[in-house]
N, CA, C and O atoms as a GROMACS GRO file, in nm:
protein
  596
    1UNK      N    1   2.038   2.858   7.433
    1UNK     CA    2   2.112   2.746   7.486
    1UNK      C    3   2.253   2.796   7.518
    1UNK      O    4   2.324   2.845   7.431
    2UNK      N    5   2.293   2.781   7.646
    2UNK     CA    6   2.424   2.826   7.689
    2UNK      C    7   2.534   2.732   7.640
    2UNK      O    8   2.508   2.621   7.596
    3UNK      N    9   2.657   2.780   7.650
    3UNK     CA   10   2.772   2.703   7.604
    3UNK      C   11   2.786   2.573   7.682
    3UNK      O   12   2.811   2.468   7.622
    4UNK      N   13   2.771   2.578   7.814
    4UNK     CA   14   2.786   2.459   7.896
    4UNK      C   15   2.679   2.356   7.863
    4UNK      O   16   2.707   2.236   7.857
    5UNK      N   17   2.558   2.401   7.842
    5UNK     CA   18   2.448   2.312   7.807
    5UNK      C   19   2.473   2.248   7.670
    5UNK      O   20   2.448   2.129   7.650
    6UNK      N   21   2.523   2.327   7.578
    6UNK     CA   22   2.554   2.276   7.443
    6UNK      C   23   2.666   2.171   7.449
    6UNK      O   24   2.659   2.069   7.380
    7UNK      N   25   2.769   2.198   7.532
    7UNK     CA   26   2.878   2.102   7.547
    7UNK      C   27   2.829   1.971   7.607
    7UNK      O   28   2.874   1.863   7.567
    8UNK      N   29   2.736   1.980   7.703
    8UNK     CA   30   2.679   1.858   7.762
    8UNK      C   31   2.599   1.780   7.658
    8UNK      O   32   2.603   1.657   7.656
    9UNK      N   33   2.528   1.850   7.575
    9UNK     CA   34   2.446   1.784   7.473
    9UNK      C   35   2.535   1.718   7.367
    9UNK      O   36   2.504   1.609   7.320
   10UNK      N   37   2.642   1.784   7.330
   10UNK     CA   38   2.732   1.734   7.225
   10UNK      C   39   2.858   1.671   7.285
   10UNK      O   40   2.967   1.687   7.229
   11UNK      N   41   2.844   1.601   7.396
   11UNK     CA   42   2.959   1.546   7.469
   11UNK      C   43   3.042   1.451   7.383
   11UNK      O   44   3.164   1.447   7.395
   12UNK      N   45   2.977   1.375   7.297
   12UNK     CA   46   3.049   1.276   7.217
   12UNK      C   47   3.142   1.344   7.116
   12UNK      O   48   3.258   1.306   7.103
   13UNK      N   49   3.090   1.444   7.046
   13UNK     CA   50   3.171   1.516   6.947
   13UNK      C   51   3.283   1.592   7.017
   13UNK      O   52   3.396   1.594   6.968
   14UNK      N   53   3.253   1.653   7.131
   14UNK     CA   54   3.356   1.723   7.208
   14UNK      C   55   3.466   1.625   7.249
   14UNK      O   56   3.584   1.656   7.240
   15UNK      N   57   3.424   1.507   7.294
   15UNK     CA   58   3.522   1.404   7.333
   15UNK      C   59   3.610   1.362   7.217
   15UNK      O   60   3.731   1.346   7.233
   16UNK      N   61   3.550   1.345   7.099
   16UNK     CA   62   3.628   1.307   6.980
   16UNK      C   63   3.730   1.416   6.948
   16UNK      O   64   3.846   1.386   6.919
   17UNK      N   65   3.687   1.541   6.954
   17UNK     CA   66   3.779   1.652   6.924
   17UNK      C   67   3.894   1.656   7.025
   17UNK      O   68   4.009   1.676   6.987
   18UNK      N   69   3.862   1.636   7.153
   18UNK     CA   70   3.967   1.636   7.256
   18UNK      C   71   4.066   1.522   7.237
   18UNK      O   72   4.187   1.540   7.253
   19UNK      N   73   4.016   1.405   7.203
   19UNK     CA   74   4.105   1.290   7.182
   19UNK      C   75   4.193   1.313   7.059
   19UNK      O   76   4.311   1.278   7.061
   20UNK      N   77   4.137   1.369   6.953
   20UNK     CA   78   4.218   1.398   6.834
   20UNK      C   79   4.326   1.500   6.866
   20UNK      O   80   4.440   1.486   6.823
   21UNK      N   81   4.291   1.603   6.943
   21UNK     CA   82   4.389   1.704   6.982
   21UNK      C   83   4.499   1.643   7.068
   21UNK      O   84   4.617   1.674   7.051
   22UNK      N   85   4.460   1.555   7.162
   22UNK     CA   86   4.560   1.489   7.247
   22UNK      C   87   4.650   1.399   7.164
   22UNK      O   88   4.771   1.392   7.188
   23UNK      N   89   4.593   1.330   7.066
   23UNK     CA   90   4.673   1.243   6.980
   23UNK      C   91   4.770   1.324   6.895
   23UNK      O   92   4.880   1.278   6.866
   24UNK      N   93   4.730   1.443   6.856
   24UNK     CA   94   4.818   1.530   6.779
   24UNK      C   95   4.936   1.577   6.865
   24UNK      O   96   5.049   1.585   6.817
   25UNK      N   97   4.908   1.607   6.992
   25UNK     CA   98   5.012   1.654   7.082
   25UNK      C   99   5.109   1.543   7.123
   25UNK      O  100   5.230   1.566   7.133
   26UNK      N  101   5.056   1.422   7.146
   26UNK     CA  102   5.141   1.312   7.192
   26UNK      C  103   5.098   1.181   7.125
   26UNK      O  104   5.031   1.099   7.188
   27UNK      N  105   5.135   1.161   6.998
   27UNK     CA  106   5.088   1.043   6.923
   27UNK      C  107   5.144   0.910   6.972
   27UNK      O  108   5.086   0.806   6.943
   28UNK      N  109   5.254   0.909   7.044
   28UNK     CA  110   5.313   0.782   7.086
   28UNK      C  111   5.230   0.710   7.191
   28UNK      O  112   5.244   0.589   7.208
   29UNK      N  113   5.144   0.782   7.262
   29UNK     CA  114   5.062   0.719   7.366
   29UNK      C  115   4.970   0.614   7.305
   29UNK      O  116   4.955   0.504   7.359
   30UNK      N  117   4.909   0.646   7.194
   30UNK     CA  118   4.816   0.553   7.130
   30UNK      C  119   4.878   0.472   7.018
   30UNK      O  120   4.809   0.393   6.954
   31UNK      N  121   5.007   0.490   6.994
   31UNK     CA  122   5.074   0.418   6.886
   31UNK      C  123   5.101   0.273   6.923
   31UNK      O  124   5.099   0.235   7.040
   32UNK      N  125   5.126   0.195   6.821
   32UNK     CA  126   5.156   0.054   6.842
   32UNK      C  127   5.276   0.040   6.936
   32UNK      O  128   5.380   0.102   6.914
   33UNK      N  129   5.260  -0.040   7.039
   33UNK     CA  130   5.366  -0.057   7.138
   33UNK      C  131   5.367   0.049   7.245
   33UNK      O  132   5.448   0.042   7.338
   34UNK      N  133   5.278   0.148   7.235
   34UNK     CA  134   5.270   0.255   7.335
   34UNK      C  135   5.202   0.207   7.462
   34UNK      O  136   5.164   0.091   7.472
   35UNK      N  137   5.188   0.296   7.558
   35UNK     CA  138   5.131   0.257   7.687
   35UNK      C  139   4.986   0.210   7.681
   35UNK      O  140   4.943   0.134   7.767
   36UNK      N  141   4.909   0.253   7.581
   36UNK     CA  142   4.770   0.208   7.569
   36UNK      C  143   4.757   0.070   7.504
   36UNK      O  144   4.651   0.008   7.509
   37UNK      N  145   4.865   0.022   7.442
   37UNK     CA  146   4.867  -0.109   7.375
   37UNK      C  147   4.743  -0.130   7.286
   37UNK      O  148   4.664  -0.222   7.309
   38UNK      N  149   4.726  -0.044   7.182
   38UNK     CA  150   4.606  -0.055   7.099
   38UNK      C  151   4.594  -0.187   7.025
   38UNK      O  152   4.484  -0.229   6.991
   39UNK      N  153   4.707  -0.253   7.000
   39UNK     CA  154   4.699  -0.382   6.931
   39UNK      C  155   4.625  -0.486   7.015
   39UNK      O  156   4.577  -0.586   6.962
   40UNK      N  157   4.614  -0.463   7.145
   40UNK     CA  158   4.539  -0.554   7.233
   40UNK      C  159   4.410  -0.487   7.279
   40UNK      O  160   4.302  -0.545   7.266
   41UNK      N  161   4.420  -0.365   7.332
   41UNK     CA  162   4.303  -0.301   7.392
   41UNK      C  163   4.193  -0.271   7.290
   41UNK      O  164   4.075  -0.289   7.321
   42UNK      N  165   4.229  -0.227   7.172
   42UNK     CA  166   4.125  -0.195   7.073
   42UNK      C  167   4.074  -0.321   7.007
   42UNK      O  168   3.953  -0.342   6.996
   43UNK      N  169   4.166  -0.405   6.963
   43UNK     CA  170   4.128  -0.524   6.888
   43UNK      C  171   4.039  -0.618   6.969
   43UNK      O  172   3.941  -0.671   6.917
   44UNK      N  173   4.072  -0.638   7.093
   44UNK     CA  174   4.000  -0.737   7.172
   44UNK      C  175   3.907  -0.675   7.276
   44UNK      O  176   3.790  -0.711   7.283
   45UNK      N  177   3.958  -0.585   7.355
   45UNK     CA  178   3.882  -0.535   7.469
   45UNK      C  179   3.776  -0.434   7.429
   45UNK      O  180   3.659  -0.449   7.466
   46UNK      N  181   3.813  -0.332   7.353
   46UNK     CA  182   3.718  -0.224   7.320
   46UNK      C  183   3.601  -0.275   7.236
   46UNK      O  184   3.485  -0.245   7.267
   47UNK      N  185   3.629  -0.350   7.131
   47UNK     CA  186   3.521  -0.398   7.045
   47UNK      C  187   3.430  -0.493   7.123
   47UNK      O  188   3.308  -0.487   7.109
   48UNK      N  189   3.489  -0.580   7.204
   48UNK     CA  190   3.408  -0.672   7.286
   48UNK      C  191   3.322  -0.595   7.385
   48UNK      O  192   3.206  -0.628   7.404
   49UNK      N  193   3.379  -0.493   7.446
   49UNK     CA  194   3.304  -0.413   7.544
   49UNK      C  195   3.187  -0.340   7.477
   49UNK      O  196   3.079  -0.330   7.535
   50UNK      N  197   3.209  -0.290   7.356
   50UNK     CA  198   3.101  -0.220   7.284
   50UNK      C  199   2.987  -0.316   7.254
   50UNK      O  200   2.871  -0.282   7.277
   51UNK      N  201   3.019  -0.435   7.204
   51UNK     CA  202   2.914  -0.533   7.176
   51UNK      C  203   2.844  -0.577   7.304
   51UNK      O  204   2.722  -0.589   7.307
   52UNK      N  205   2.921  -0.602   7.410
   52UNK     CA  206   2.863  -0.646   7.536
   52UNK      C  207   2.770  -0.539   7.593
   52UNK      O  208   2.658  -0.569   7.634
   53UNK      N  209   2.817  -0.414   7.594
   53UNK     CA  210   2.735  -0.303   7.644
   53UNK      C  211   2.610  -0.284   7.558
   53UNK      O  212   2.501  -0.262   7.611
   54UNK      N  213   2.626  -0.293   7.428
   54UNK     CA  214   2.510  -0.278   7.339
   54UNK      C  215   2.412  -0.392   7.360
   54UNK      O  216   2.291  -0.370   7.361
   55UNK      N  217   2.464  -0.512   7.376
   55UNK     CA  218   2.378  -0.627   7.399
   55UNK      C  219   2.301  -0.616   7.529
   55UNK      O  220   2.184  -0.653   7.535
   56UNK      N  221   2.366  -0.566   7.634
   56UNK     CA  222   2.298  -0.550   7.763
   56UNK      C  223   2.188  -0.445   7.757
   56UNK      O  224   2.086  -0.457   7.825
   57UNK      N  225   2.209  -0.343   7.677
   57UNK     CA  226   2.113  -0.233   7.673
   57UNK      C  227   1.994  -0.262   7.580
   57UNK      O  228   1.896  -0.188   7.582
   58UNK      N  229   2.002  -0.367   7.500
   58UNK     CA  230   1.893  -0.398   7.408
   58UNK      C  231   1.794  -0.496   7.470
   58UNK      O  232   1.833  -0.591   7.538
   59UNK      N  233   1.670  -0.471   7.446
   59UNK     CA  234   1.567  -0.566   7.487
   59UNK      C  235   1.552  -0.668   7.374
   59UNK      O  236   1.576  -0.638   7.258
   60UNK      N  237   1.512  -0.788   7.411
   60UNK     CA  238   1.495  -0.894   7.312
   60UNK      C  239   1.394  -0.853   7.205
   60UNK      O  240   1.412  -0.882   7.087
   61UNK      N  241   1.288  -0.784   7.247
   61UNK     CA  242   1.185  -0.740   7.150
   61UNK      C  243   1.243  -0.641   7.050
   61UNK      O  244   1.209  -0.645   6.931
   62UNK      N  245   1.331  -0.552   7.098
   62UNK     CA  246   1.393  -0.455   7.008
   62UNK      C  247   1.476  -0.525   6.902
   62UNK      O  248   1.470  -0.490   6.784
   63UNK      N  249   1.554  -0.624   6.944
   63UNK     CA  250   1.637  -0.697   6.849
   63UNK      C  251   1.551  -0.774   6.750
   63UNK      O  252   1.579  -0.775   6.631
   64UNK      N  253   1.446  -0.838   6.799
   64UNK     CA  254   1.356  -0.912   6.711
   64UNK      C  255   1.288  -0.819   6.612
   64UNK      O  256   1.280  -0.849   6.493
   65UNK      N  257   1.239  -0.704   6.662
   65UNK     CA  258   1.176  -0.606   6.573
   65UNK      C  259   1.274  -0.553   6.470
   65UNK      O  260   1.238  -0.533   6.354
   66UNK      N  261   1.397  -0.530   6.511
   66UNK     CA  262   1.498  -0.479   6.419
   66UNK      C  263   1.528  -0.579   6.308
   66UNK      O  264   1.549  -0.540   6.194
   67UNK      N  265   1.529  -0.706   6.342
   67UNK     CA  266   1.557  -0.809   6.241
   67UNK      C  267   1.448  -0.816   6.135
   67UNK      O  268   1.473  -0.861   6.023
   68UNK      N  269   1.326  -0.772   6.169
   68UNK     CA  270   1.213  -0.780   6.075
   68UNK      C  271   1.210  -0.665   5.975
   68UNK      O  272   1.129  -0.668   5.882
   69UNK      N  273   1.294  -0.565   5.991
   69UNK     CA  274   1.297  -0.451   5.899
   69UNK      C  275   1.382  -0.484   5.776
   69UNK      O  276   1.492  -0.431   5.759
   70UNK      N  277   1.331  -0.571   5.693
   70UNK     CA  278   1.407  -0.620   5.577
   70UNK      C  279   1.440  -0.506   5.481
   70UNK      O  280   1.551  -0.500   5.429
   71UNK      N  281   1.346  -0.415   5.457
   71UNK     CA  282   1.371  -0.303   5.365
   71UNK      C  283   1.484  -0.215   5.416
   71UNK      O  284   1.567  -0.169   5.339
   72UNK      N  285   1.486  -0.191   5.547
   72UNK     CA  286   1.593  -0.111   5.607
   72UNK      C  287   1.728  -0.179   5.586
   72UNK      O  288   1.824  -0.115   5.544
   73UNK      N  289   1.735  -0.309   5.615
   73UNK     CA  290   1.862  -0.381   5.601
   73UNK      C  291   1.907  -0.386   5.456
   73UNK      O  292   2.026  -0.372   5.426
   74UNK      N  293   1.812  -0.407   5.365
   74UNK     CA  294   1.845  -0.409   5.223
   74UNK      C  295   1.899  -0.273   5.179
   74UNK      O  296   1.998  -0.266   5.106
   75UNK      N  297   1.833  -0.166   5.223
   75UNK     CA  298   1.880  -0.031   5.189
   75UNK      C  299   2.020  -0.007   5.243
   75UNK      O  300   2.108   0.039   5.170
   76UNK      N  301   2.042  -0.037   5.370
   76UNK     CA  302   2.173  -0.012   5.433
   76UNK      C  303   2.282  -0.092   5.362
   76UNK      O  304   2.389  -0.037   5.333
   77UNK      N  305   2.257  -0.219   5.335
   77UNK     CA  306   2.359  -0.302   5.271
   77UNK      C  307   2.387  -0.256   5.128
   77UNK      O  308   2.503  -0.252   5.085
   78UNK      N  309   2.282  -0.223   5.053
   78UNK     CA  310   2.302  -0.175   4.916
   78UNK      C  311   2.375  -0.040   4.915
   78UNK      O  312   2.462  -0.017   4.832
   79UNK      N  313   2.338   0.048   5.007
   79UNK     CA  314   2.404   0.178   5.013
   79UNK      C  315   2.551   0.160   5.049
   79UNK      O  316   2.638   0.219   4.986
   80UNK      N  317   2.579   0.079   5.151
   80UNK     CA  318   2.715   0.062   5.200
   80UNK      C  319   2.804  -0.016   5.105
   80UNK      O  320   2.920   0.019   5.084
   81UNK      N  321   2.749  -0.122   5.047
   81UNK     CA  322   2.833  -0.213   4.968
   81UNK      C  323   2.819  -0.199   4.817
   81UNK      O  324   2.896  -0.260   4.742
   82UNK      N  325   2.720  -0.120   4.770
   82UNK     CA  326   2.704  -0.101   4.624
   82UNK      C  327   2.710   0.047   4.588
   82UNK      O  328   2.798   0.088   4.511
   83UNK      N  329   2.618   0.126   4.642
   83UNK     CA  330   2.611   0.267   4.602
   83UNK      C  331   2.739   0.344   4.636
   83UNK      O  332   2.797   0.409   4.550
   84UNK      N  333   2.781   0.335   4.762
   84UNK     CA  334   2.896   0.414   4.806
   84UNK      C  335   3.024   0.376   4.729
   84UNK      O  336   3.093   0.466   4.682
   85UNK      N  337   3.057   0.246   4.715
   85UNK     CA  338   3.176   0.214   4.635
   85UNK      C  339   3.165   0.261   4.489
   85UNK      O  340   3.264   0.303   4.430
   86UNK      N  341   3.045   0.253   4.433
   86UNK     CA  342   3.025   0.298   4.295
   86UNK      C  343   3.043   0.449   4.285
   86UNK      O  344   3.108   0.498   4.192
   87UNK      N  345   2.985   0.523   4.378
   87UNK     CA  346   3.000   0.670   4.376
   87UNK      C  347   3.146   0.710   4.394
   87UNK      O  348   3.194   0.801   4.326
   88UNK      N  349   3.216   0.643   4.483
   88UNK     CA  350   3.358   0.674   4.503
   88UNK      C  351   3.437   0.637   4.378
   88UNK      O  352   3.529   0.709   4.340
   89UNK      N  353   3.403   0.527   4.313
   89UNK     CA  354   3.474   0.487   4.190
   89UNK      C  355   3.458   0.596   4.084
   89UNK      O  356   3.555   0.633   4.017
   90UNK      N  357   3.336   0.649   4.068
   90UNK     CA  358   3.314   0.758   3.972
   90UNK      C  359   3.396   0.880   4.011
   90UNK      O  360   3.459   0.943   3.926
   91UNK      N  361   3.395   0.914   4.140
   91UNK     CA  362   3.474   1.027   4.189
   91UNK      C  363   3.623   1.006   4.164
   91UNK      O  364   3.693   1.100   4.127
   92UNK      N  365   3.671   0.884   4.182
   92UNK     CA  366   3.813   0.854   4.159
   92UNK      C  367   3.850   0.860   4.012
   92UNK      O  368   3.964   0.889   3.977
   93UNK      N  369   3.754   0.832   3.924
   93UNK     CA  370   3.779   0.845   3.780
   93UNK      C  371   3.806   0.991   3.745
   93UNK      O  372   3.892   1.021   3.662
   94UNK      N  373   3.733   1.080   3.810
   94UNK     CA  374   3.756   1.224   3.788
   94UNK      C  375   3.890   1.264   3.848
   94UNK      O  376   3.967   1.338   3.787
   95UNK      N  377   3.918   1.215   3.971
   95UNK     CA  378   4.045   1.250   4.036
   95UNK      C  379   4.166   1.194   3.961
   95UNK      O  380   4.276   1.249   3.970
   96UNK      N  381   4.147   1.084   3.888
   96UNK     CA  382   4.260   1.026   3.816
   96UNK      C  383   4.308   1.116   3.703
   96UNK      O  384   4.418   1.098   3.651
   97UNK      N  385   4.227   1.214   3.665
   97UNK     CA  386   4.266   1.310   3.562
   97UNK      C  387   4.358   1.418   3.619
   97UNK      O  388   4.416   1.497   3.544
   98UNK      N  389   4.370   1.422   3.751
   98UNK     CA  390   4.456   1.521   3.818
   98UNK      C  391   4.590   1.456   3.850
   98UNK      O  392   4.605   1.335   3.832
   99UNK      N  393   4.687   1.532   3.897
   99UNK     CA  394   4.818   1.475   3.928
   99UNK      C  395   4.827   1.404   4.064
   99UNK      O  396   4.937   1.390   4.118
  100UNK      N  397   4.715   1.359   4.119
  100UNK     CA  398   4.716   1.288   4.249
  100UNK      C  399   4.784   1.153   4.231
  100UNK      O  400   4.766   1.086   4.130
  101UNK      N  401   4.860   1.114   4.331
  101UNK     CA  402   4.931   0.986   4.330
  101UNK      C  403   4.833   0.870   4.309
  101UNK      O  404   4.730   0.863   4.375
  102UNK      N  405   4.865   0.781   4.216
  102UNK     CA  406   4.774   0.670   4.183
  102UNK      C  407   4.756   0.574   4.299
  102UNK      O  408   4.651   0.511   4.310
  103UNK      N  409   4.856   0.561   4.388
  103UNK     CA  410   4.844   0.471   4.502
  103UNK      C  411   4.747   0.526   4.606
  103UNK      O  412   4.681   0.450   4.677
  104UNK      N  413   4.738   0.658   4.615
  104UNK     CA  414   4.638   0.719   4.702
  104UNK      C  415   4.498   0.688   4.650
  104UNK      O  416   4.408   0.657   4.728
  105UNK      N  417   4.481   0.697   4.520
  105UNK     CA  418   4.352   0.666   4.460
  105UNK      C  419   4.315   0.518   4.480
  105UNK      O  420   4.200   0.486   4.508
  106UNK      N  421   4.413   0.430   4.466
  106UNK     CA  422   4.387   0.287   4.489
  106UNK      C  423   4.351   0.261   4.635
  106UNK      O  424   4.265   0.177   4.664
  107UNK      N  425   4.415   0.332   4.726
  107UNK     CA  426   4.382   0.318   4.867
  107UNK      C  427   4.242   0.366   4.898
  107UNK      O  428   4.169   0.301   4.974
  108UNK      N  429   4.203   0.478   4.839
  108UNK     CA  430   4.067   0.529   4.857
  108UNK      C  431   3.963   0.432   4.801
  108UNK      O  432   3.857   0.412   4.860
  109UNK      N  433   3.994   0.371   4.688
  109UNK     CA  434   3.902   0.274   4.630
  109UNK      C  435   3.888   0.152   4.720
  109UNK      O  436   3.778   0.101   4.738
  110UNK      N  437   3.998   0.107   4.776
  110UNK     CA  438   3.994  -0.009   4.866
  110UNK      C  439   3.910   0.022   4.990
  110UNK      O  440   3.825  -0.057   5.029
  111UNK      N  441   3.936   0.137   5.051
  111UNK     CA  442   3.862   0.174   5.173
  111UNK      C  443   3.714   0.191   5.144
  111UNK      O  444   3.630   0.159   5.228
  112UNK      N  445   3.679   0.242   5.027
  112UNK     CA  446   3.538   0.263   4.995
  112UNK      C  447   3.460   0.133   4.981
  112UNK      O  448   3.338   0.132   4.993
  113UNK      N  449   3.529   0.024   4.958
  113UNK     CA  450   3.463  -0.105   4.942
  113UNK      C  451   3.450  -0.182   5.073
  113UNK      O  452   3.389  -0.289   5.078
  114UNK      N  453   3.508  -0.128   5.179
  114UNK     CA  454   3.504  -0.197   5.308
  114UNK      C  455   3.380  -0.157   5.387
  114UNK      O  456   3.339  -0.041   5.382
  115UNK      N  457   3.321  -0.251   5.461
  115UNK     CA  458   3.207  -0.212   5.546
  115UNK      C  459   3.256  -0.125   5.661
  115UNK      O  460   3.372  -0.133   5.700
  116UNK      N  461   3.168  -0.042   5.715
  116UNK     CA  462   3.210   0.044   5.826
  116UNK      C  463   3.244  -0.041   5.949
  116UNK      O  464   3.185  -0.148   5.967
  117UNK      N  465   3.335   0.005   6.031
  117UNK     CA  466   3.368  -0.070   6.152
  117UNK      C  467   3.246  -0.085   6.241
  117UNK      O  468   3.171   0.010   6.263
  118UNK      N  469   3.227  -0.204   6.292
  118UNK     CA  470   3.110  -0.233   6.375
  118UNK      C  471   3.103  -0.140   6.494
  118UNK      O  472   2.998  -0.084   6.525
  119UNK      N  473   3.214  -0.122   6.562
  119UNK     CA  474   3.213  -0.041   6.684
  119UNK      C  475   3.174   0.103   6.654
  119UNK      O  476   3.098   0.163   6.731
  120UNK      N  477   3.224   0.160   6.546
  120UNK     CA  478   3.191   0.298   6.511
  120UNK      C  479   3.043   0.312   6.478
  120UNK      O  480   2.978   0.406   6.522
  121UNK      N  481   2.991   0.220   6.400
  121UNK     CA  482   2.851   0.227   6.361
  121UNK      C  483   2.759   0.221   6.483
  121UNK      O  484   2.661   0.295   6.492
  122UNK      N  485   2.791   0.133   6.576
  122UNK     CA  486   2.708   0.118   6.696
  122UNK      C  487   2.718   0.241   6.785
  122UNK      O  488   2.616   0.292   6.832
  123UNK      N  489   2.839   0.288   6.809
  123UNK     CA  490   2.857   0.403   6.898
  123UNK      C  491   2.791   0.528   6.841
  123UNK      O  492   2.720   0.599   6.913
  124UNK      N  493   2.813   0.556   6.713
  124UNK     CA  494   2.755   0.676   6.653
  124UNK      C  495   2.603   0.668   6.646
  124UNK      O  496   2.534   0.768   6.667
  125UNK      N  497   2.550   0.550   6.616
  125UNK     CA  498   2.405   0.534   6.612
  125UNK      C  499   2.346   0.556   6.750
  125UNK      O  500   2.243   0.622   6.764
  126UNK      N  501   2.410   0.501   6.852
  126UNK     CA  502   2.362   0.520   6.990
  126UNK      C  503   2.371   0.666   7.031
  126UNK      O  504   2.282   0.717   7.098
  127UNK      N  505   2.478   0.735   6.991
  127UNK     CA  506   2.498   0.875   7.029
  127UNK      C  507   2.389   0.967   6.974
  127UNK      O  508   2.354   1.066   7.037
  128UNK      N  509   2.335   0.934   6.857
  128UNK     CA  510   2.231   1.019   6.799
  128UNK      C  511   2.090   0.967   6.824
  128UNK      O  512   1.993   1.022   6.773
  129UNK      N  513   2.080   0.860   6.904
  129UNK     CA  514   1.948   0.807   6.939
  129UNK      C  515   1.884   0.726   6.828
  129UNK      O  516   1.761   0.720   6.819
  130UNK      N  517   1.964   0.665   6.744
  130UNK     CA  518   1.911   0.585   6.633
  130UNK      C  519   1.875   0.444   6.675
  130UNK      O  520   1.880   0.410   6.793
  131UNK      N  521   1.839   0.363   6.578
  131UNK     CA  522   1.800   0.224   6.602
  131UNK      C  523   1.926   0.141   6.622
  131UNK      O  524   1.988   0.094   6.526
  132UNK      N  525   1.963   0.123   6.747
  132UNK     CA  526   2.088   0.055   6.780
  132UNK      C  527   2.086  -0.092   6.739
  132UNK      O  528   2.188  -0.145   6.694
  133UNK      N  529   1.973  -0.156   6.755
  133UNK     CA  530   1.962  -0.297   6.718
  133UNK      C  531   1.985  -0.315   6.567
  133UNK      O  532   2.053  -0.408   6.525
  134UNK      N  533   1.927  -0.226   6.488
  134UNK     CA  534   1.946  -0.233   6.343
  134UNK      C  535   2.092  -0.204   6.306
  134UNK      O  536   2.147  -0.266   6.215
  135UNK      N  537   2.154  -0.111   6.378
  135UNK     CA  538   2.295  -0.079   6.352
  135UNK      C  539   2.384  -0.199   6.382
  135UNK      O  540   2.475  -0.230   6.306
  136UNK      N  541   2.358  -0.266   6.493
  136UNK     CA  542   2.436  -0.386   6.528
  136UNK      C  543   2.420  -0.493   6.422
  136UNK      O  544   2.518  -0.551   6.376
  137UNK      N  545   2.295  -0.518   6.383
  137UNK     CA  546   2.270  -0.621   6.283
  137UNK      C  547   2.338  -0.587   6.150
  137UNK      O  548   2.407  -0.670   6.092
  138UNK      N  549   2.320  -0.463   6.103
  138UNK     CA  550   2.376  -0.426   5.973
  138UNK      C  551   2.527  -0.422   5.974
  138UNK      O  552   2.591  -0.458   5.875
  139UNK      N  553   2.585  -0.379   6.083
  139UNK     CA  554   2.731  -0.377   6.091
  139UNK      C  555   2.788  -0.518   6.091
  139UNK      O  556   2.883  -0.547   6.018
  140UNK      N  557   2.729  -0.604   6.172
  140UNK     CA  558   2.778  -0.742   6.178
  140UNK      C  559   2.753  -0.813   6.045
  140UNK      O  560   2.840  -0.884   5.995
  141UNK      N  561   2.634  -0.794   5.988
  141UNK     CA  562   2.600  -0.859   5.861
  141UNK      C  563   2.687  -0.806   5.747
  141UNK      O  564   2.734  -0.883   5.663
  142UNK      N  565   2.709  -0.674   5.745
  142UNK     CA  566   2.795  -0.615   5.642
  142UNK      C  567   2.938  -0.666   5.652
  142UNK      O  568   3.003  -0.692   5.551
  143UNK      N  569   2.987  -0.679   5.775
  143UNK     CA  570   3.122  -0.733   5.794
  143UNK      C  571   3.128  -0.878   5.749
  143UNK      O  572   3.226  -0.920   5.686
  144UNK      N  573   3.024  -0.955   5.780
  144UNK     CA  574   3.018  -1.094   5.736
  144UNK      C  575   3.019  -1.102   5.584
  144UNK      O  576   3.090  -1.184   5.526
  145UNK      N  577   2.938  -1.017   5.519
  145UNK     CA  578   2.936  -1.017   5.372
  145UNK      C  579   3.071  -0.978   5.315
  145UNK      O  580   3.114  -1.034   5.214
  146UNK      N  581   3.138  -0.883   5.380
  146UNK     CA  582   3.271  -0.841   5.335
  146UNK      C  583   3.371  -0.955   5.343
  146UNK      O  584   3.457  -0.969   5.256
  147UNK      N  585   3.361  -1.037   5.448
  147UNK     CA  586   3.451  -1.151   5.462
  147UNK      C  587   3.413  -1.264   5.366
  147UNK      O  588   3.500  -1.334   5.313
  148UNK      N  589   3.284  -1.280   5.343
  148UNK     CA  590   3.238  -1.392   5.259
  148UNK      C  591   3.269  -1.369   5.112
  148UNK      O  592   3.290  -1.465   5.037
  149UNK      N  593   3.271  -1.243   5.070
  149UNK     CA  594   3.292  -1.213   4.928
  149UNK      C  595   3.436  -1.202   4.898
  149UNK      O  596   3.473  -1.177   4.783
   0.00000   0.00000   0.00000
């Protein structure tokens, strides 16, 4: 497999690396109040566009079939909202024995309890050819559970 063919296959990862490099070189472009206006474009436009695009690409049967995978949804929700926070809590107990700042540890604990962003879950699942309908359902449902609790 040639380099160009590999880059075409891994276009999403290459794009992420390029965007991170560009952000490192000129962080003010994507900063709050910058020319990209992320407080508006990301919050409202990008997330809406991802859901709209995902919704257009899904067939009704796919969504219905995805909703019937109860074991999958139970596994994803338990892994995301129970196992992962518990594993991170255990890891943070070990890290608390080191001289790491306690506020960093509290921040890591908080982030570990949050559901993954809906847009990221959908985009990454689509990029690897996964079950996009299940990703949409679990992301939305996990976010709902996070707000409800």
